[in-house]
C-alpha positions in Angstrom: -12.8 -13.7 4.8 -12.3 -13.0 1.1 -9.0 -13.9 -0.6 -7.1 -10.8 -1.8 -6.9 -9.8 -5.4 -4.1 -7.3 -6.3 -4.3 -5.2 -9.4 -1.1 -3.4 -10.4 -1.4 -0.2 -12.4 2.0 1.1 -13.6 2.1 4.7 -14.8 5.0 7.2 -15.3 7.1 6.8 -12.1 4.1 5.7 -10.2 2.7 2.3 -9.2 -0.8 1.8 -7.8 -1.6 -1.5 -6.0 -5.4 -1.9 -5.8 -6.1 -4.3 -3.0 -9.5 -6.1 -3.0 -10.3 -8.4 -0.2 -8.7 -9.2 3.2 -5.1 -8.4 4.1 -4.0 -11.5 6.0 -1.1 -14.0 5.8 -2.8 -15.4 2.7 -2.2 -12.0 0.9 1.5 -11.9 1.4 2.6 -13.6 -1.9 0.2 -11.6 -4.1 1.0 -8.2 -2.5 4.8 -8.8 -2.4 4.8 -10.1 -6.0 2.9 -7.0 -7.2 5.3 -4.7 -5.4 8.3 -6.6 -6.8 6.9 -6.2 -10.4 6.4 -2.5 -9.8 9.9 -2.1 -8.3 11.5 -3.1 -11.5 10.4 0.3 -12.9 12.1 3.6 -12.0 9.4 4.7 -9.5 8.9 7.7 -7.4 6.2 6.2 -5.3 3.9 3.3 -4.7 0.3 4.0 -3.8 -1.7 1.4 -1.9 -5.4 1.5 -2.5 -7.3 0.1 0.5 -10.7 1.2 -0.7 -11.9 -2.4 -1.1 -10.2 -3.9 1.9 -12.6 -4.9 4.7 -10.2 -6.6 7.1 -6.5 -6.4 8.0 -5.2 -8.7 10.8 -1.8 -8.6 12.5 -0.2 -10.8 9.7 -1.6 -8.3 7.2 0.0 -5.4 9.2 3.3 -7.3 9.1 3.0 -7.6 5.3 2.6 -3.8 5.0 5.5 -3.2 7.3 7.7 -5.6 5.3 6.5 -3.8 2.1 7.5 -0.4 3.7 11.0 -1.8 4.5 11.4 -3.1 0.9 10.3 0.2 -0.5 12.6 2.2 1.7 15.5 -0.1 0.7 14.7 0.5 -2.9 14.3 4.3 -2.4 10.6 4.2 -3.2 8.0 6.1 -1.2 4.8 4.4 -0.1 1.5 6.3 0.2 -2.0 5.0 0.8 -5.7 5.9 0.5 -9.0 4.3 1.2 -8.3 3.1 4.8 -11.3 3.0 7.0 -11.2 5.3 10.1 -10.6 2.2 12.2 -7.6 1.1 10.2 -6.3 4.7 10.0 -6.2 4.6 13.8 -4.4 1.3 13.9 -1.9 2.5 11.3 -1.3 5.5 13.5 -1.0 3.4 16.7 1.8 1.2 15.2 3.5 4.2 13.7 2.9 3.4 10.0 1.3 6.8 9.2 4.6 8.5 9.9 6.1 6.6 7.0 3.0 5.8 4.8 1.0 9.0 4.4 -2.7 8.4 4.0 -5.0 10.4 1.8 -8.8 10.7 1.4 -8.8 9.5 -2.2 -6.6 8.5 -5.2 -6.5 12.1 -6.6 -5.0 13.4 -3.3 -2.5 10.6 -3.1 -1.5 11.2 -6.8 -1.1 14.9 -6.2 1.2 14.2 -3.1 3.3 11.7 -5.0 3.7 14.2 -7.9 5.6 16.5 -5.5 8.1 13.8 -4.4 
């Protein structure tokens, strides 16, 4: 397992969280902290970049669900890209794809968020 690194990119009404490493219980503080920094801006959407994530366990899924709840409470939309086919299937099974649309790449995610 590799400890997660979270890079926050803030742009006009858009925040991108680049996740690099494994999304496990150890990732909670870094992911939540990055989202909370982003949420201080007047955002339309937050895009989660899973391109460099190799592993997500049940605690990691719980972190993403908690992030979705916070985003909804703040009126922010969550989108994602870069999930492996395996994790796309898991997101679909737990119902996350209904609330966190997934895109093939960053450009598609940005284009979607521009229409929100």
